[in-house]
Each structure stands twice: as C-alpha cells, then as structure tokens.
FITOR-508643 format. One record per residue: x, y, z of N, C-alpha, C, CB in turn; residue in three letters. Coordinates in steps of 0.2 Angstrom, whole numbers, plus 2048, in hexadecimal, padded with zeros to 3 digits. Glycine has a CB too. Layout:
<vexses>
+-----+-----+-----+------+------+------+-----+-----+-----+------+------+------+-----+
! npx ! npy ! npz ! capx ! capy ! capz ! cpx ! cpy ! cpz ! cbpx ! cbpy ! cbpz !  aa !
+-----+-----+-----+------+------+------+-----+-----+-----+------+------+------+-----+
!   X !   Y !   Z !    X !    Y !    Z !   X !   Y !   Z !    X !    Y !    Z ! ala !
...
+-----+-----+-----+------+------+------+-----+-----+-----+------+------+------+-----+
</vexses>
This chain:
<vexses>
+-----+-----+-----+------+------+------+-----+-----+-----+------+------+------+-----+
! npx ! npy ! npz ! capx ! capy ! capz ! cpx ! cpy ! cpz ! cbpx ! cbpy ! cbpz !  aa !
+-----+-----+-----+------+------+------+-----+-----+-----+------+------+------+-----+
! 795 ! 68C ! 1F5 !  78F !  68E !  1F2 ! 78A ! 690 ! 1F7 !  78C !  688 !  1ED ! met !
! 787 ! 696 ! 1F5 !  782 !  699 !  1FA ! 77B ! 697 ! 1F7 !  783 !  6A0 !  1FB ! glu !
! 776 ! 695 ! 1FB !  76F !  693 !  1F9 ! 76B ! 699 ! 1FB !  76D !  68D !  1FC ! tyr !
! 766 ! 69B ! 1F7 !  761 !  6A0 !  1F9 ! 75D ! 69E ! 1FF !  75D !  6A2 !  1F3 ! pro !
! 75A ! 6A2 ! 203 !  756 !  6A1 !  208 ! 74F ! 6A0 ! 205 !  756 !  6A7 !  20D ! arg !
! 74C ! 69A ! 207 !  745 !  699 !  204 ! 740 ! 698 ! 20A !  745 !  692 !  200 ! val !
! 73A ! 69B ! 209 !  735 !  69A !  20D ! 72F ! 697 ! 20A !  733 !  6A1 !  211 ! ser !
! 72A ! 695 ! 20E !  724 !  692 !  20B ! 720 ! 696 ! 206 !  71F !  68F !  210 ! ile !
! 720 ! 69D ! 208 !  71D !  6A2 !  203 ! 720 ! 6A2 ! 1FC !  71D !  6A9 !  207 ! glu !
! 726 ! 6A0 ! 1FC !  72A !  6A1 !  1F5 ! 727 ! 69C ! 1F0 !  731 !  69F !  1F6 ! asp !
! 723 ! 697 ! 1F3 !  720 !  692 !  1EE ! 71A ! 694 ! 1EB !  71E !  68C !  1F2 ! leu !
! 716 ! 699 ! 1ED !  710 !  69C !  1EA ! 712 ! 69E ! 1E3 !  70D !  6A2 !  1EE ! val !
! 70E ! 69B ! 1DE !  70E !  69D !  1D7 ! 713 ! 699 ! 1D3 !  710 !  6A4 !  1D6 ! gly !
! 717 ! 695 ! 1D7 !  71C !  691 !  1D4 ! 71A ! 689 ! 1D4 !  723 !  691 !  1D8 ! arg !
! 71D ! 686 ! 1CF !  71C !  67F !  1CF ! 721 ! 67B ! 1D3 !  71D !  67C !  1C7 ! gln !
! 71E ! 676 ! 1D7 !  722 !  672 !  1DC ! 721 ! 66B ! 1DB !  721 !  675 !  1E3 ! ile !
! 725 ! 667 ! 1DE !  723 !  660 !  1DE ! 721 ! 65E ! 1E5 !  72A !  65B !  1DD ! met !
! 71B ! 65B ! 1E5 !  718 !  659 !  1EC ! 718 ! 651 ! 1EC !  710 !  65B !  1EC ! val !
! 71A ! 64F ! 1F2 !  71A !  648 !  1F4 ! 716 ! 647 ! 1FA !  722 !  645 !  1F5 ! his !
! 710 ! 644 ! 1F8 !  70B !  643 !  1FE ! 70C ! 63C ! 201 !  704 !  642 !  1FB ! met !
! 70A ! 63B ! 207 !  70A !  635 !  20B ! 706 ! 630 ! 207 !  707 !  636 !  212 ! his !
! 709 ! 62A ! 206 !  705 !  625 !  202 ! 6FE ! 623 ! 204 !  709 !  61E !  202 ! ala !
! 6FD ! 623 ! 20B !  6F6 !  621 !  20D ! 6F1 ! 627 ! 20C !  6F6 !  620 !  215 ! gln !
! 6F4 ! 62D ! 20D !  6F0 !  633 !  20B ! 6EE ! 633 ! 204 !  6F3 !  63A !  20D ! ala !
! 6F3 ! 632 ! 200 !  6F2 !  632 !  1F8 ! 6EC ! 62D ! 1F6 !  6F8 !  630 !  1F5 ! phe !
! 6ED ! 627 ! 1F9 !  6E8 !  622 !  1F7 ! 6E1 ! 624 ! 1FA !  6EA !  61B !  1F9 ! ser !
! 6E1 ! 626 ! 200 !  6DA !  628 !  203 ! 6D7 ! 62E ! 200 !  6DC !  62A !  20B ! asp !
! 6DB ! 633 ! 1FD !  6D8 !  639 !  1FA ! 6D4 ! 637 ! 1F3 !  6DD !  63E !  1F9 ! leu !
! 6D8 ! 633 ! 1EF !  6D5 !  631 !  1E9 ! 6D2 ! 637 ! 1E5 !  6D0 !  62C !  1EA ! asn !
! 6D7 ! 63C ! 1E4 !  6D4 !  642 !  1E0 ! 6D6 ! 641 ! 1D9 !  6D8 !  649 !  1E3 ! ile !
! 6D1 ! 643 ! 1D4 !  6D1 !  642 !  1CD ! 6D8 ! 645 ! 1CA !  6CB !  644 !  1CA ! gln !
! 6DB ! 642 ! 1C6 !  6E1 !  645 !  1C3 ! 6E7 ! 643 ! 1C7 !  6E0 !  64C !  1C2 ! gly !
! 6E7 ! 641 ! 1CD !  6ED !  640 !  1D1 ! 6EF ! 639 ! 1CF !  6EC !  641 !  1D8 ! phe !
! 6F5 ! 638 ! 1CC !  6F7 !  631 !  1CA ! 6FC ! 62E ! 1CE !  6FA !  632 !  1C3 ! gln !
! 6FF ! 632 ! 1D2 !  704 !  62F !  1D7 ! 705 ! 633 ! 1DD !  70B !  62E !  1D3 ! ala !
! 708 ! 631 ! 1E2 !  708 !  635 !  1E8 ! 70E ! 63B ! 1E7 !  70A !  631 !  1EE ! pro !
! 712 ! 63A ! 1E2 !  717 !  63F !  1E1 ! 715 ! 642 ! 1DA !  71E !  63C !  1E0 ! arg !
! 714 ! 649 ! 1DA !  712 !  64D !  1D4 ! 714 ! 654 ! 1D4 !  70A !  64C !  1D3 ! phe !
! 713 ! 657 ! 1CE !  715 !  65E !  1CE ! 70F ! 662 ! 1CE !  719 !  660 !  1C7 ! arg !
! 70F ! 668 ! 1D1 !  709 !  66C !  1D1 ! 70B ! 674 ! 1D2 !  704 !  66A !  1D7 ! ala !
! 707 ! 678 ! 1D0 !  708 !  67F !  1D2 ! 704 ! 681 ! 1D8 !  705 !  684 !  1CC ! val !
! 708 ! 685 ! 1DC !  705 !  687 !  1E3 ! 701 ! 68D ! 1E2 !  70B !  688 !  1E8 ! val !
! 6FB ! 68D ! 1E5 !  6F7 !  693 !  1E4 ! 6F7 ! 697 ! 1EB !  6F0 !  691 !  1E3 ! leu !
! 6F9 ! 693 ! 1F0 !  6F9 !  697 !  1F7 ! 6F9 ! 692 ! 1FC !  6F3 !  69B !  1F8 ! gly !
! 6F9 ! 694 ! 203 !  6FA !  690 !  208 ! 6F6 ! 693 ! 20E !  701 !  68E !  20A ! met !
! 6F4 ! 68F ! 213 !  6F1 !  692 !  219 ! 6F3 ! 68D ! 21F !  6EA !  693 !  218 ! asp !
! 6EF ! 68E ! 224 !  6F1 !  689 !  22A ! 6EE ! 682 ! 229 !  6ED !  68C !  230 ! asn !
! 6EA ! 681 ! 224 !  6E7 !  67B !  222 ! 6EC ! 677 ! 21E !  6E0 !  67B !  21F ! leu !
! 6EF ! 67A ! 219 !  6F3 !  677 !  214 ! 6F5 ! 67B ! 20E !  6F0 !  670 !  212 ! gly !
! 6F7 ! 677 ! 209 !  6FA !  67A !  203 ! 6F4 ! 67A ! 1FD !  700 !  676 !  201 ! leu !
! 6F3 ! 680 ! 1FA !  6EE !  680 !  1F5 ! 6F2 ! 67F ! 1EE !  6EA !  687 !  1F5 ! trp !
! 6F0 ! 67A ! 1EA !  6F3 !  679 !  1E4 ! 6EE ! 679 ! 1DE !  6F7 !  672 !  1E4 ! ile !
! 6F1 ! 67B ! 1D8 !  6ED !  67B !  1D2 ! 6EB ! 674 ! 1CF !  6F0 !  680 !  1CD ! glu !
! 6E5 ! 673 ! 1CD !  6E4 !  66D !  1C9 ! 6E1 ! 670 ! 1C3 !  6DE !  668 !  1CC ! his !
! 6E5 ! 670 ! 1BD !  6E4 !  674 !  1B7 ! 6DD ! 672 ! 1B3 !  6E9 !  673 !  1B3 ! pro !
! 6DB ! 66B ! 1B4 !  6D6 !  669 !  1B0 ! 6D1 ! 664 ! 1B5 !  6D8 !  666 !  1AA ! glu !
! 6CE ! 667 ! 1B9 !  6CA !  663 !  1BE ! 6C3 ! 662 ! 1BA !  6C9 !  666 !  1C5 ! tyr !
! 6C1 ! 65C ! 1BA !  6BA !  65A !  1B6 ! 6B5 ! 659 ! 1BB !  6BB !  654 !  1B2 ! lys !
! 6AF ! 65D ! 1B9 !  6A9 !  65C !  1BD ! 6A3 ! 65A ! 1B8 !  6A7 !  662 !  1C1 ! ile !
! 69E ! 658 ! 1BB !  698 !  656 !  1B7 ! 692 ! 65A ! 1BA !  696 !  64E !  1B7 ! met !
! 690 ! 660 ! 1B8 !  68B !  664 !  1BA ! 684 ! 660 ! 1BA !  68A !  66A !  1B7 ! pro !
! 680 ! 661 ! 1C0 !  67A !  65E !  1C0 ! 674 ! 663 ! 1BF !  678 !  65B !  1C7 ! val !
! 676 ! 66A ! 1C0 !  672 !  66F !  1BE ! 676 ! 674 ! 1B9 !  670 !  673 !  1C5 ! tyr !
! 672 ! 677 ! 1B5 !  675 !  67C !  1B0 ! 676 ! 683 ! 1B4 !  671 !  67D !  1AA ! asp !
! 678 ! 688 ! 1B0 !  679 !  68F !  1B3 ! 673 ! 692 ! 1B5 !  67D !  693 !  1AE ! glu !
! 66D ! 690 ! 1B3 !  667 !  693 !  1B5 ! 663 ! 68F ! 1BA !  662 !  693 !  1AF ! asn !
! 667 ! 68A ! 1BD !  664 !  686 !  1C3 ! 660 ! 680 ! 1C0 !  660 !  68B !  1C7 ! gly !
! 65F ! 67F ! 1BA !  65B !  67A !  1B7 ! 65E ! 673 ! 1B8 !  659 !  67B !  1B0 ! glu !
! 65B ! 66E ! 1BA !  65D !  667 !  1BA ! 65F ! 665 ! 1B3 !  658 !  663 !  1BE ! tyr !
! 665 ! 661 ! 1B3 !  667 !  65E !  1AD ! 666 ! 657 ! 1AD !  66F !  660 !  1AB ! ile !
! 662 ! 654 ! 1A9 !  661 !  64D !  1A9 ! 668 ! 649 ! 1A8 !  65C !  64A !  1A4 ! pro !
! 669 ! 643 ! 1AB !  66F !  63F !  1AB ! 672 ! 63E ! 1A3 !  66E !  639 !  1AE ! pro !
! 66D ! 63D ! 19F !  66F !  63C !  198 ! 672 ! 642 ! 194 !  66A !  639 !  194 ! gly !
! 670 ! 648 ! 197 !  672 !  64E !  194 ! 678 ! 652 ! 197 !  66C !  653 !  194 ! asp !
! 67A ! 64F ! 19C !  680 !  652 !  1A0 ! 686 ! 651 ! 19C !  681 !  64F !  1A7 ! arg !
! 68B ! 656 ! 19C !  691 !  656 !  199 ! 696 ! 658 ! 19E !  691 !  65B !  193 ! glu !
! 69C ! 655 ! 19E !  6A2 !  656 !  1A2 ! 6A5 ! 65D ! 1A0 !  6A7 !  651 !  1A1 ! glu !
! 6A6 ! 661 ! 1A6 !  6A9 !  668 !  1A5 ! 6B0 ! 668 ! 1A8 !  6A4 !  66D !  1A8 ! val !
! 6B5 ! 66B ! 1A5 !  6BB !  66B !  1A8 ! 6BD ! 672 ! 1AB !  6C1 !  669 !  1A3 ! val !
! 6BF ! 673 ! 1B1 !  6C1 !  679 !  1B4 ! 6C8 ! 679 ! 1B7 !  6BB !  67B !  1BA ! his !
! 6CB ! 67F ! 1B8 !  6D1 !  680 !  1BC ! 6CE ! 680 ! 1C4 !  6D5 !  686 !  1BA ! arg !
! 6D2 ! 67C ! 1C8 !  6CF !  67B !  1CF ! 6D5 ! 67C ! 1D4 !  6CC !  674 !  1D0 ! ala !
! 6D4 ! 67E ! 1DA !  6D8 !  67F !  1DF ! 6D7 ! 679 ! 1E4 !  6D8 !  686 !  1E3 ! ala !
! 6DC ! 675 ! 1E5 !  6DB !  670 !  1EA ! 6DF ! 671 ! 1F0 !  6DD !  669 !  1E6 ! ile !
! 6DC ! 670 ! 1F6 !  6E0 !  670 !  1FC ! 6E3 ! 66A ! 1FE !  6DB !  673 !  202 ! leu !
! 6E9 ! 669 ! 1FF !  6ED !  663 !  202 ! 6EE ! 665 ! 209 !  6F3 !  661 !  1FE ! leu !
! 6EB ! 661 ! 20E !  6EC !  663 !  215 ! 6F4 ! 661 ! 216 !  6E7 !  65E !  219 ! met !
! 6F6 ! 665 ! 21B !  6FD !  664 !  21D ! 6FF ! 65D ! 21F !  6FF !  669 !  222 ! trp !
! 6FA ! 65A ! 222 !  6FC !  653 !  225 ! 6FC ! 64E ! 21F !  6F6 !  651 !  229 ! ala !
! 6FA ! 650 ! 219 !  6FA !  64B !  213 ! 701 ! 64C ! 20F !  6F4 !  64C !  20F ! thr !
! 704 ! 651 ! 211 !  70A !  652 !  20D ! 711 ! 650 ! 210 !  70B !  65A !  20C ! ile !
! 714 ! 64C ! 20D !  71B !  649 !  20F ! 720 ! 64E ! 20E !  71C !  642 !  20C ! lys !
! 721 ! 650 ! 208 !  727 !  654 !  206 ! 725 ! 659 ! 200 !  72D !  650 !  204 ! thr !
! 727 ! 65F ! 200 !  727 !  664 !  1FB ! 72E ! 665 ! 1F8 !  723 !  66B !  1FD ! leu !
! 72E ! 665 ! 1F1 !  735 !  667 !  1EE ! 734 ! 66D ! 1EA !  737 !  660 !  1EA ! val !
! 738 ! 672 ! 1EB !  738 !  678 !  1E8 ! 73E ! 67A ! 1E4 !  736 !  67E !  1EC ! phe !
! 73E ! 67C ! 1DE !  745 !  67E !  1DB ! 745 ! 685 ! 1DA !  745 !  67A !  1D4 ! phe !
! 748 ! 689 ! 1DF !  748 !  690 !  1DE ! 74C ! 693 ! 1D8 !  74B !  693 !  1E5 ! pro !
! 750 ! 68F ! 1D6 !  754 !  692 !  1D0 ! 751 ! 691 ! 1C9 !  75B !  68F !  1D0 ! asp !
! 74C ! 68D ! 1C9 !  748 !  68B !  1C3 ! 742 ! 68F ! 1C2 !  747 !  684 !  1C2 ! leu !
! 741 ! 692 ! 1BD !  73A !  696 !  1BB ! 735 ! 691 ! 1BB !  73B !  69A !  1B5 ! glu !
! 736 ! 68B ! 1B7 !  731 !  686 !  1B6 ! 734 ! 67F ! 1B6 !  72D !  687 !  1AF ! ala !
! 731 ! 67B ! 1B9 !  734 !  674 !  1B9 ! 732 ! 670 ! 1B3 !  731 !  670 !  1BF ! val !
! 737 ! 66E ! 1AF !  735 !  66A !  1A9 ! 732 ! 664 ! 1AA !  73C !  669 !  1A4 ! val !
! 72D ! 662 ! 1A7 !  729 !  65B !  1A9 ! 72E ! 656 ! 1A8 !  723 !  65B !  1A4 ! pro !
! 72E ! 651 ! 1AC !  731 !  64B !  1AC ! 72D ! 645 ! 1AC !  737 !  64A !  1B1 ! thr !
! 72F ! 63F ! 1A9 !  72A !  639 !  1A9 ! 729 ! 636 ! 1B0 !  72D !  634 !  1A5 ! glu !
! 72D ! 637 ! 1B5 !  72C !  634 !  1BB ! 728 ! 638 ! 1C0 !  733 !  632 !  1BE ! asp !
! 727 ! 63E ! 1BF !  723 !  642 !  1C4 ! 71D ! 645 ! 1C0 !  728 !  648 !  1C7 ! val !
! 717 ! 642 ! 1C1 !  712 !  645 !  1BD ! 70F ! 64B ! 1BF !  70C !  640 !  1BD ! pro !
! 70C ! 64F ! 1BB !  709 !  655 !  1BD ! 701 ! 653 ! 1BE !  709 !  65B !  1B7 ! val !
! 6FE ! 657 ! 1C3 !  6F7 !  656 !  1C4 ! 6F3 ! 657 ! 1BE !  6F5 !  65B !  1CA ! ile !
! 6EE ! 653 ! 1BD !  6EA !  653 !  1B8 ! 6E9 ! 64D ! 1B4 !  6EC !  659 !  1B3 ! gly !
! 6E6 ! 64D ! 1AE !  6E5 !  647 !  1AA ! 6EB ! 646 ! 1A6 !  6DF !  647 !  1A7 ! phe !
! 6EB ! 640 ! 1A3 !  6F1 !  63E !  19F ! 6F2 ! 642 ! 199 !  6F0 !  636 !  19D ! lys !
! 6ED ! 644 ! 196 !  6ED !  648 !  190 ! 6F0 ! 64F ! 192 !  6E7 !  649 !  18C ! tyr !
! 6EF ! 652 ! 197 !  6F1 !  658 !  19A ! 6F9 ! 658 ! 19A !  6EE !  65A !  1A0 ! val !
! 6FB ! 652 ! 19E !  702 !  651 !  19F ! 706 ! 650 ! 198 !  703 !  64B !  1A3 ! arg !
! 703 ! 64C ! 194 !  706 !  64B !  18D ! 707 ! 652 ! 189 !  702 !  646 !  189 ! glu !
! 701 ! 656 ! 189 !  701 !  65C !  186 ! 707 ! 661 ! 189 !  6FA !  660 !  186 ! arg !
! 707 ! 661 ! 190 !  70D !  665 !  193 ! 714 ! 663 ! 191 !  70C !  665 !  19A ! glu !
! 715 ! 65C ! 191 !  71B !  65A !  18F ! 71D ! 65C ! 187 !  71C !  652 !  190 ! ile !
! 718 ! 65B ! 183 !  719 !  65C !  17C ! 71A ! 664 ! 17B !  713 !  65A !  178 ! glu !
! 716 ! 668 ! 17F !  718 !  66F !  17F ! 71F ! 671 ! 181 !  713 !  673 !  183 ! asp !
! 721 ! 66E ! 186 !  728 !  66F !  189 ! 72D ! 66D ! 183 !  729 !  66C !  18F ! ala !
! 72C ! 668 ! 180 !  731 !  665 !  17B ! 731 ! 66A ! 175 !  72F !  65E !  178 ! arg !
! 72B ! 66D ! 173 !  72A !  671 !  16E ! 72E ! 678 ! 16F !  723 !  673 !  16C ! glu !
! 72D ! 67A ! 175 !  730 !  680 !  178 ! 738 ! 680 ! 177 !  72E !  683 !  17F ! arg !
! 73A ! 67A ! 17A !  742 !  678 !  17A ! 744 ! 678 ! 172 !  743 !  672 !  17D ! ala !
! 740 ! 675 ! 16E !  743 !  675 !  167 ! 743 ! 67C ! 164 !  73E !  670 !  163 ! glu !
! 73E ! 680 ! 165 !  73D !  686 !  163 ! 743 ! 68B ! 165 !  737 !  68A !  164 ! gln !
! 745 ! 68A ! 16C !  74A !  68D !  16E ! 751 ! 68B ! 16B !  74B !  68C !  176 ! ala !
! 752 ! 685 ! 16A !  758 !  682 !  167 ! 758 ! 685 ! 160 !  758 !  67B !  167 ! ala !
! 752 ! 685 ! 15C !  752 !  687 !  155 ! 754 ! 68F ! 155 !  74B !  686 !  152 ! glu !
! 751 ! 693 ! 15A !  752 !  69A !  15A ! 75A ! 69B ! 15B !  74E !  69D !  160 ! gly !
! 75D ! 697 ! 15F !  764 !  698 !  160 ! 768 ! 697 ! 15A !  767 !  694 !  166 ! glu !
! 766 ! 692 ! 156 !  76A !  690 !  150 ! 769 ! 695 ! 14B !  767 !  689 !  14D ! thr !
! 762 ! 698 ! 14A !  761 !  69D !  146 ! 765 ! 6A3 ! 147 !  759 !  69F !  146 ! asp !
! 765 ! 6A5 ! 14D !  769 !  6AB !  14F ! 770 ! 6AB ! 14E !  767 !  6AD !  156 ! ser !
! 773 ! 6A5 ! 14F !  77A !  6A4 !  14D ! 77B ! 6A4 ! 146 !  77C !  69D !  150 ! lys !
! 777 ! 6A1 ! 142 !  777 !  6A2 !  13B ! 777 ! 6A9 ! 138 !  772 !  69E !  137 ! lys !
! 772 ! 6AD ! 13B !  771 !  6B4 !  139 ! 778 ! 6B8 ! 13B !  76B !  6B7 !  13D ! arg !
! 77B ! 6B6 ! 141 !  781 !  6B9 !  143 ! 786 ! 6B8 ! 13E !  783 !  6B7 !  14A ! gly !
! 787 ! 6B2 ! 13B !  78C !  6B0 !  137 ! 78B ! 6B3 ! 130 !  78D !  6A8 !  136 ! lys !
! 785 ! 6B4 ! 12E !  784 !  6B7 !  127 ! 785 ! 6BE ! 127 !  77C !  6B5 !  125 ! ser !
! 784 ! 6C1 ! 12D !  785 !  6C9 !  12E ! 78D ! 6CA ! 12D !  782 !  6CB !  134 ! lys !
! 791 ! 6C5 ! 130 !  798 !  6C6 !  130 ! 79A ! 6C5 ! 129 !  79B !  6C1 !  135 ! lys !
! 798 ! 6C0 ! 125 !  79A !  6BF !  11E ! 798 ! 6C5 ! 11A !  796 !  6B9 !  11C ! lys !
! 792 ! 6C8 ! 11B !  790 !  6CE !  117 ! 795 ! 6D4 ! 118 !  789 !  6D0 !  119 ! arg !
! 797 ! 6D5 ! 11F !  79C !  6DB !  120 ! 7A2 ! 6DA ! 11D !  79C !  6DB !  128 ! lys !
! 7A5 ! 6D3 ! 11D !  7AB !  6D2 !  11A ! 7AB ! 6D3 ! 112 !  7AE !  6CB !  11B ! lys !
! 7A6 ! 6D1 ! 10F !  7A5 !  6D1 !  108 ! 7A3 ! 6D8 ! 105 !  7A0 !  6CC !  105 ! gly !
+-----+-----+-----+------+------+------+-----+-----+-----+------+------+------+-----+
</vexses>
C-alpha cells in the first residue's frame, strides 16, 4: 500500500485532531477547550504556530459600535468566529486524515467550542447519515419499480 505524501500545508482548511501538552492546555485555559485532545479546522500556520478556528467564541463588549460605554447591567454576550494561535511549543501531536473529506464527530474527541455546538454538530452528522441512507434506499426502490414497469 502506498501512502500519499503529506506536508503541513495540506492541513489548511481541513479538520484535524490536535493533542496539546497537558501543562500547556491547563495554563492556557481558553474558553470552549474541554480537553487537551480536540478536533479543529486549520486556518493557517506561521513561524509562531498553528492558527485554528474557534466557531463560537464568546465576548462581552464594554463599548458599542459607536464607541459608547455599555453599563454592566446592559451588556450582552456576543458570539463570533475566531482564529486562535496555538504556539508550536504547546502542541504535542497533530493527526490528519488525508483520505477523509471530513472527520465524523466522535464522543471521545471533542470539537472546540461549547457543549451545545458539539451536540448540534453530532446531531447534524447523524441526520446527514440518515438522509444518505434513506436516499440509497429510495433510489434502489425507484430502480426496482422501473424494472417492473418495463416488464409489464
């Protein structure tokens, strides 16, 4: 079996599994990171480290878009897509699956973000799998009914 040649640039735009050093993980304490091993989409890389996507990073603005101060009681949490830099020294291992277009969520490797984001992603993946299975069954049924019509 021949394996494809892989380089670090192949990871950009793809989902990978990241395993951080345990001490670095606990020191960083980044919101939405539940364990030192997680799945993330790579946005880029440079001499400092690996840029990954955080799909729902929460912030609490202190000033509005006009530069006006927002009193603490009036502040509302806002969710944004963010790019997070993981310094090379904090990363223990990167796992990339070159033959897979997307990594199906598994229970033991969390995705970055909050629990409801992960649950929604898992549910979406299950629904897509069910729809694909139903589509195959429907197309097989249509194929059989066409054959019956031709014979009759």
